[in-house]
C-alpha positions in Angstrom: -157.1 13.3 66.2 -157.6 15.4 69.6 -154.8 16.7 71.3 -154.2 14.0 74.4 -153.5 16.9 77.2 -155.3 19.1 80.0 -156.1 22.5 80.5 -158.7 24.1 83.3 -160.9 26.0 82.2 -161.4 28.9 84.8 -164.6 31.0 85.8 -164.9 32.5 89.1 -166.6 29.8 91.3 -167.0 28.1 94.4 -164.8 25.0 94.5 -166.0 21.5 95.1 -164.0 19.7 97.5 -163.4 15.7 97.4 -165.5 15.1 101.1 -168.1 16.9 99.1 -171.9 15.6 98.9 -172.7 18.7 96.9 -175.7 18.2 94.3 -175.6 20.6 91.0 -179.0 20.5 89.5 -179.8 19.3 85.7 -180.1 22.3 84.0 -177.1 23.3 85.2 -175.1 20.4 83.9 -176.6 20.4 80.2 -176.0 24.3 79.9 -172.4 23.4 81.0 -172.3 20.5 78.1 -172.2 23.0 74.9 -169.0 25.0 76.8 -166.7 21.8 77.5 -167.6 20.3 73.9 -166.6 23.8 72.2 -163.7 23.9 74.9 -163.0 21.0 73.3 -163.2 21.4 69.2 -161.3 24.8 70.2 -159.2 23.6 72.5 -157.7 20.1 71.5 -158.1 19.4 74.7 -160.0 18.3 77.9 -160.2 21.2 80.4 -159.2 20.2 83.7 -161.6 22.0 85.6 -165.6 22.7 84.9 -167.8 25.0 86.1 -171.0 24.0 86.8 -173.8 26.2 88.1 -172.0 27.6 90.8 -169.7 24.9 91.3 -166.2 24.0 89.9 -165.4 20.1 89.6 -163.0 17.9 88.2 -162.9 15.9 84.8 -163.1 12.9 86.8 -166.1 14.3 89.0 -168.1 15.8 85.1 -167.7 12.7 83.3 -170.0 11.2 86.6 -172.3 13.9 86.5 -172.3 14.3 82.4 -172.9 10.0 82.6 -175.3 10.4 85.1 -177.6 13.1 83.4 -177.7 11.1 80.0 -179.2 8.0 81.9 -181.9 10.5 83.9 -182.9 12.3 80.5 -183.3 8.9 79.1 -186.3 8.3 81.6 -187.4 12.2 80.6 -186.1 13.1 84.5 -184.2 16.0 85.4 -183.1 14.9 88.7 -180.3 16.6 90.6 -176.7 14.7 90.7 -174.0 14.3 93.9 -171.1 15.4 92.9 -168.6 12.5 94.2 -164.9 12.1 95.0 -163.7 10.4 91.6 -159.9 9.6 91.0 -157.8 9.6 88.0 -157.8 6.5 85.9 -154.6 5.0 87.0 -153.6 3.7 82.9 -156.0 5.7 80.6 -156.0 3.8 77.2 -158.1 2.9 74.3 -158.3 1.7 70.8 -161.7 3.3 69.4 -162.0 3.4 65.5 -164.2 5.6 64.1 -167.6 5.2 63.5 -171.4 5.8 65.1 -173.0 4.7 68.7 -176.5 4.0 68.6 -178.7 6.0 71.6 -178.9 2.2 72.9 -175.5 1.5 73.5 -174.0 5.1 74.6 -177.6 5.4 77.1 -176.4 1.7 78.6 -172.9 2.8 78.7 -173.6 5.9 80.4 -174.8 3.5 83.5 -171.9 1.1 83.3 -169.9 4.3 83.7 -171.8 5.9 87.0 -171.9 1.8 88.3 -168.2 1.5 88.0 -167.6 4.9 89.2 -169.8 4.3 92.3 -168.0 1.3 92.8 -164.3 1.9 92.8 -164.3 5.6 93.4 -162.3 6.7 90.3 -162.5 6.9 86.5 -162.1 3.1 84.5 -158.9 3.2 82.5 -161.1 2.6 79.4 -165.4 1.8 78.6 -165.5 -1.4 76.0 -167.8 -0.4 72.9 -168.8 -1.7 69.4 -166.3 0.5 68.2 -163.2 -0.4 70.5 -162.1 0.8 74.1 -162.6 4.4 74.6 -160.5 6.4 76.8 -161.6 8.5 80.1 -160.7 11.7 77.7 -163.2 10.2 74.8 -166.0 9.9 76.9 -165.7 13.0 78.5 -166.0 14.8 75.1 -168.3 12.0 73.8 -170.7 12.8 76.6 -170.7 16.2 76.5 -171.3 16.1 72.7 -174.7 13.9 73.7 -175.9 16.6 76.3 -175.6 19.4 74.0 -177.4 18.1 71.9 -180.2 17.5 74.2 -179.6 21.3 75.2 -180.1 22.3 71.5 -183.0 19.5 70.3 -184.7 19.2 73.8 -183.8 15.0 73.1 -181.2 12.6 73.1 -179.7 12.2 70.0 -180.4 8.7 68.0 -176.7 8.2 68.1 -173.6 9.6 68.7 -170.2 10.0 66.3 -166.9 8.8 67.8 -163.8 9.3 66.6 -159.9 7.9 68.2 -158.6 9.7 70.8 -154.3 9.7 70.2 -151.3 11.3 71.1 -150.7 14.1 68.1 -148.4 12.7 65.6 -147.8 16.0 65.4 -145.4 19.0 63.9 -142.2 20.4 64.7 -143.7 22.1 68.2 -144.7 18.2 69.5 -143.1 17.6 72.7 -143.4 13.9 71.8 -140.4 12.1 70.8 -139.8 11.0 67.2 -137.0 9.3 65.5 -135.2 11.5 62.3 -136.8 10.4 58.7 -134.5 7.7 57.0 -134.6 7.6 53.4 -136.1 4.3 52.2 -138.1 4.3 55.2 -141.5 2.7 54.3 -145.2 4.2 55.1 -148.9 2.3 55.0 -151.7 4.3 53.7 -153.2 4.6 57.1 -150.0 6.1 58.7 -149.9 8.5 55.9 -154.0 9.4 56.7 -153.1 9.8 60.6 -150.2 12.4 59.9 -152.2 14.0 57.3 -154.7 14.7 59.6 -152.4 16.0 62.4 -150.7 18.0 59.8 -153.9 19.8 59.0 -154.9 20.4 62.7 -151.7 22.0 63.3 -152.1 24.3 60.4 -155.5 25.4 61.3 -154.6 25.6 64.9 -151.5 27.8 64.8 -151.6 29.4 61.2 -148.3 28.8 59.6 -146.9 25.2 58.0 -144.5 23.2 60.2 -141.2 22.4 59.2 -141.2 18.7 60.1 -144.7 16.6 60.2 -144.1 13.0 61.9 -145.3 9.9 60.4 -145.9 7.0 62.2 -143.1 8.1 65.0 -140.8 9.0 62.1 -140.0 12.8 61.9 -139.8 14.2 57.8 -139.5 17.4 56.7 -142.8 18.5 54.8 -141.2 18.7 51.1 -140.7 14.4 52.1 -144.4 14.8 53.6 -145.8 16.4 50.1 -143.9 13.1 48.4 -146.0 10.6 50.8 -149.2 12.8 49.9 -148.6 12.8 46.0 -147.7 8.8 45.6 -150.6 8.1 47.9 -153.2 10.1 45.6 -151.8 8.6 42.3 -151.6 5.3 43.9 -155.5 5.6 45.5 -156.7 6.7 41.8 -155.5 3.4 40.5 -156.7 1.2 43.3 -153.6 0.4 45.1 -152.8 1.0 48.8 -149.2 -0.4 48.7 -147.0 1.2 51.4 -144.8 4.3 50.0 -141.1 4.0 50.7 -140.0 7.7 51.6 -137.4 9.6 49.5 -134.9 12.0 50.3 -136.3 15.7 49.2 -135.7 19.4 50.2 -137.3 22.8 50.0 -138.3 24.3 46.4 -135.5 27.1 46.1 -138.0 29.5 44.5 -141.6 29.2 45.6 -143.7 31.1 43.6 -147.7 30.8 43.8 -150.9 32.7 41.6 -153.7 31.0 42.1 -157.0 32.2 43.0 -159.8 30.2 45.0 -161.8 27.8 43.2 -162.3 24.1 43.0 -160.7 21.6 41.1 -162.4 18.2 39.7 -160.2 14.9 40.9 -158.5 14.5 37.8 -157.1 18.0 37.5 -155.5 17.2 41.2 -154.2 13.5 40.0 -152.7 15.3 38.1 -151.0 18.0 40.0 -150.0 15.0 42.2 -148.0 13.2 39.4 -146.5 16.6 38.5 -145.6 17.1 41.6 -143.6 13.1 41.5 -142.0 14.3 38.5 -139.9 17.0 40.0 -139.5 15.0 43.4 -138.4 12.0 41.3 -136.2 14.2 38.9 -134.7 16.8 40.7 -134.8 15.7 44.3 -136.6 18.9 45.6 -140.1 20.5 46.1 -141.5 22.2 43.1 -141.0 25.6 42.7 -145.1 25.7 41.7 -147.7 23.1 39.8 -149.8 24.9 37.4 -153.4 24.7 37.3 -156.9 25.8 36.0 -156.8 28.5 39.1 -152.9 29.4 38.6 -149.6 28.0 40.3 -149.7 26.4 43.0 -146.3 26.5 45.5 -145.4 23.8 47.5 -146.7 24.7 50.7 -150.5 24.6 49.0 -150.0 21.5 47.6 -148.9 19.8 50.7 -151.8 21.1 52.5 -154.8 20.6 49.9 -153.3 17.2 49.4 -153.4 16.7 53.0 -157.3 17.7 52.9 -157.5 15.5 49.7 -155.9 12.2 52.1 -158.1 13.4 55.0 -161.2 12.9 52.8 -159.8 8.9 51.9 -159.7 8.7 55.5 -162.9 9.3 56.6 -164.8 8.5 53.1 -162.4 5.2 52.1 -162.5 6.9 48.5 -160.7 10.4 47.1 -163.1 13.4 46.9 -164.6 13.9 43.6 -163.1 17.6 43.7 -161.3 19.8 46.0 -161.7 23.1 47.1 -158.9 24.8 47.1 -157.8 28.6 48.8 -153.7 29.8 48.4 -151.8 29.2 50.8 -148.6 31.6 50.6 -149.5 33.9 52.9 -150.4 31.5 56.2 -149.0 32.8 58.9 -151.4 36.0 58.3 -154.6 34.4 56.3 -155.8 31.0 57.5 -158.9 32.7 58.2 -159.0 34.6 55.0 -158.6 31.0 53.3 -161.4 29.5 54.9 -163.1 32.5 54.5 -162.2 32.2 50.7 -163.5 28.1 50.8 -166.8 29.8 52.1 -167.4 32.1 49.4 -167.1 29.8 46.9 -169.3 27.3 48.0 -171.8 30.0 48.2 -170.8 31.3 44.8 -171.4 27.4 43.5 -174.7 27.1 45.8 -175.9 30.3 43.9 -176.0 29.2 40.7 -178.9 25.8 41.2 -182.2 27.2 40.7 -185.1 26.5 42.7 -188.0 24.6 42.3 -191.0 22.9 44.8 -191.5 19.5 45.2 -190.6 16.4 47.2 -188.5 15.4 44.7 -186.0 18.2 44.5 -185.3 17.2 48.6 -183.1 14.8 47.0 -179.3 16.1 47.2 -178.6 13.4 44.3 -181.6 14.9 42.0 -180.2 19.0 43.2 -177.1 17.6 41.2 -177.9 16.1 38.8 -180.7 18.5 37.6 -179.0 21.6 38.8 -181.7 23.1 40.8 -184.3 22.3 44.0 -185.6 23.2 47.0 -185.0 24.3 50.4 -183.9 21.2 51.6 -181.4 20.1 48.6 -179.8 23.4 49.1 -179.6 22.9 52.7 -177.7 19.2 51.9 -175.5 20.3 49.1 -174.4 23.3 51.3 -173.6 20.6 54.6 -172.0 18.4 51.9 -169.4 21.0 50.7 -168.8 22.6 53.9 -168.1 19.3 55.4 -166.2 17.8 52.7 -163.5 21.3 53.4 -163.3 20.6 56.8 -165.7 23.8 57.8 -168.2 22.4 60.3 -171.4 23.0 59.4 -175.2 22.0 60.3 -179.1 22.0 58.7 -181.2 23.1 61.1 -185.2 23.5 60.6 -188.5 24.3 62.2 -190.9 22.1 64.5 -194.4 21.9 62.5 -192.9 24.3 59.4 -193.4 27.8 59.1 -195.6 29.9 60.5 -199.3 28.4 59.8 -197.3 24.9 58.3 -197.9 26.5 54.8 -194.7 24.3 54.0 -191.5 23.2 55.5 -188.5 24.6 55.7 -184.4 24.0 56.4 -181.4 25.9 56.0 -177.8 25.5 56.5 -175.9 27.2 59.6 -171.6 27.6 59.6 -169.6 27.5 62.7 -167.3 30.7 62.8 -165.3 31.5 65.6 -167.1 29.2 67.5 -170.6 30.5 67.0 -173.4 28.8 65.3 -174.3 31.4 62.0 -176.8 31.2 59.5 -175.4 30.9 56.0 -175.9 34.1 54.2 -178.2 33.2 51.1 -178.3 37.0 50.2 -174.2 37.4 49.9 -173.8 34.9 47.2 -177.5 36.1 45.2 -178.7 32.5 46.0 -182.3 31.3 44.7 -182.6 30.1 48.3 -183.1 31.4 51.5 -182.2 30.5 55.1 -184.4 31.2 58.8 -187.4 33.1 57.7 -188.8 32.7 61.8 -192.0 31.3 62.6 -192.2 27.6 64.3 -189.0 26.3 66.9 -186.0 25.9 65.5 -184.2 22.8 65.6 -181.0 21.1 64.4 -181.9 18.4 61.9 -178.4 17.3 61.6 -175.7 18.0 63.2 -171.7 18.4 62.0 -171.2 14.9 63.1 -174.2 13.0 62.2 -174.4 13.5 58.4 -170.5 13.8 58.0 -168.7 11.1 55.5 -172.3 10.1 54.3 -173.0 9.4 50.9 -175.7 12.1 49.2 -178.5 9.6 49.1 -177.6 8.2 52.7 -177.6 12.2 53.8 -180.8 13.0 52.4 -182.7 9.9 54.2 -180.5 11.0 57.4 -182.3 14.9 56.9 -186.0 13.3 56.5 -185.8 10.9 58.7 -184.6 13.2 61.3 -187.1 15.8 59.8 -190.4 13.9 61.1 -188.8 12.4 64.2 -189.0 16.3 65.2 -192.8 17.0 64.2 
């Protein structure tokens, strides 16, 4: 989820007045889209102003520029766009569901946005889509993604992913009002999924564990949240989606941790959840630790990693087969290190797979089953593992293959500190390789297009995108 507030994105530039008839060129709009997209993903907010070329426009004006540019690019036109006077939406609202919009739909929607603005002089409160009503902040973010994709690939995407844009159900630092927790209150699985997403967003942004987490507008302490997550995992493993009753749970008196970064199978992390439930039910407190094959996990570690499991369930409709675990006891100073630990573990795991050529070995299912594959299989494996761990990744390739078209190639990039970075195959002694030069580099599967797809669907997506750009 994205937090619903606006911050200013300031760069020294000329302000565009309300009565301006200034135009901005398409290339400046295209260039700015990446900045806005990255800003939203980093700051979890839409900037109140955006610099386009030498002009500074409001976010309302910027949506008009994005929508107009999308319409023009679909017609292979890079016509300049007039900066119009655009007022705020008086009552923005939405009920969007996670999903994707086809190119046909988002292009049609762009035309409706510009028509509404031209007619009413303001942003719409929402726009109707096949996934529900999309509020204005989400429109800005979605169209910045679309135009940013064009910037990288010199074409519009075949579809764009969309997710709800809501106020944070957040944490103790949230300014929203929440009711105090009462033992006996029940929460549904979807409510716990939403809270898990917001909990992870808070931890990953603030480098610390919150003292409270808000679940369906009820504030619970972190040990209670661990109780809800643990029960949810055990229930979902049995196929039950029943509501979960909140218990009175206090913190652990002597938290201990020896866990090392690594991967747990589903059977083991479900057993950990059962172990946590046993302590909570019998002692009314969070466990000091839970034993695993990777070492002892303190309750904060359990909470964070169980939140990952539930977040995965919310996206994919099933529990993950594996869970990449990292130590959490030093979170206040080591979230970045924890993410690196996950990356390193995935790198070591990928290096165990052999290399072999042939179309058969381009498929992720075959790569996993036979323990070997070509560059496509490797790229798909890394993308699949990184995405499942909440780390943004994408698959790159060349137009026309490498150099003299002797063979085609794909590799993985990961987003590190806001910069797309080639996967360091050599660091982990991988038998596969990354960007070896030659050909025009293109994004084949971005961080949104393949998220949540099955292994076979992800492979088909890569093949579809590859041959589309040849």
